[in-house]
N, C-alpha and C positions, 0 to 999 in steps of 0.2 A: 323426400324432405319435410319436415315439419314445420309448415309455413307461420303456425303459430307462434314460433321460438323468433320469428322475426317481426312482429306486429307488439307495438308498444302498449300498454295499459296506462292511462292516464287517470288517476281518480280526481274526482270534483272538478271536471272540465267539460263543457264550458260554465257549468255552475255545479254548486254543491249537489251531490248525490248522485252526479253522472258519472259513468266508467266510460271514458273516449278510447276508441280502439283507433291508434294513430297508425296509419299506414307509411307516414315519412321513413320509418326505420326499414320497412319492407323495401320500399323504393330505392333506397341509399344500399341495399345489399344485392348487386348484379344478380347472382345464381338464384336467389330466392325470387326476384322479380320476375326473371326470364321462367322461372318454374311456373309462376303465378300465370304468365300470360299463356304459356303452353297448356295449362292445365283449363284456363278457358277456352282457348281456341280448340281444344279437343271435344269439350263438351259442347260448343255453340256449332261446330262445323256441320255435325249432322243436320241442323235446322237449315243450311243452304241459305242466310241471310245475304242479302245482296248489298246491304249498308248497316253500319252499326250508329246507334244514337246513344251518345254521351250525355248524362244530366252534371247540370252544374254544381260544383266544379270539379271535385273529385272524380266524378264519373268522366269527365276527359281523359284524366290519367289512365283509366281503364279501358276506355272505348278506341281510342287514337292507336294505341300500340297493337293492339288486338284486330283492327282494321288492317294496318299494314299487314300483320301475320297473315290474316286471311286473304290479302290481296284486294280488299271492297274499300269502298268509302266509309267516313266518318262525318256525322253531323252533331250539332251541339243543339241541346234543348236547355235555354237560359232563364234566369229570371227576367221579368219585365223590364223592357227597356234597355237591355244589354246588346239587342243584336240589330245589325243595321237594316235597311229596306224593309219591306213588307213584312208583316210577323203574323202569325195566327197565336191567339193566346188561349190558354185553358186554365180557368179558376177552379180550385179545389179547395175542400175545407180541411183545415188544420184542428188540434183540440182545442184550441182558442182562436177563433179568428178563420182566416182564408188565407192562401197564396195563389200568385200567379206565374205559371211559365210560358215561354214563347218559343215556337220554331219560326224559321224563315219561311214564308209562304210558298217558296219553290224548291224548298229542301227534299223533299219527298214525292217522287213521281207514284201517281195512283198506281197501286197494286204491287208495288216493291216491297218485297220481302225484307224487313228490318228486325232486328235484335235490339233492345233497349238494355244499357248498362250502367251502373253506378259503382261506388266504391263499397257502399253497405246497406243490408235491407234490415230496417227495424220494423216501424209498425205497416210498412208498405204503401203508405200513403203517397210518397212523391213518385216513385216507381209505378204505381198504379196508375198516377195522374200523368205522368209521361207517356205511357202506354196508351191512355185514350187520347190524348192530344197526337201522338201518331197515327191513329185510326181515324181522327177527326180530318186529318189533311190527307188522307187516302191510303194510309201505309197498312201493309199487311204484317202484323207482329206476329212475329213466329217463335220468339223466344225472348227471354230475359235474364240478367246475370248479374252476379257482382262477386265482389273478394269476400266479404265478411257478411254473415248472415246471424244475426242474434234471434235465432229459432225461437227462445222463450216467449217473445214478442207477437208472434204469429203472423208478419208481415207476409208469409207466400200464400196464406190463405186469402188474400185480398187478389192476388193474381190470377188471370184466367189462361196464361200460357205457359209452356214449361220454361221450370226457374232452376237455374243451377248457380251455387256459390261455391267456392273454393275452402272457405274455413267458417266454421259454424260454431257458436258459442250457446251453450244450453242455460246458462244462468248468468 
């Protein structure tokens, strides 16, 4: 199945000059969504993760059903102030300024094998930050993945773990 046929391109969103890849049309097509999860499951299973980490917010849509398919747990990485209880923050550089993500302090047992997921890899900054945050709290990051990779932006080069994407756009 050509999953690109189920991903809508929206020009000038969220601002002029940006081409947004909208996965809502993929999610709405049951067979395409099932195929997406199956392909990610096949790619990540050999890494034997014990826990999947989803990055806010569309990464939750990727990681939660994949965790269910793999029979393992799911943990959220969110923007600052969105998680209850004690959290561990990680601040990282953006093109202009910084951003902070957090994980619950007790979410990952030290040494636990984890894979980090998001919906899309662009420049790699957020995925790299989530990987570093998981390591900061003791996780053994064994892989990362997403649905869409904008390969022309080179985000994969920032990652030091095996990475998989289901769909890649070269321009």
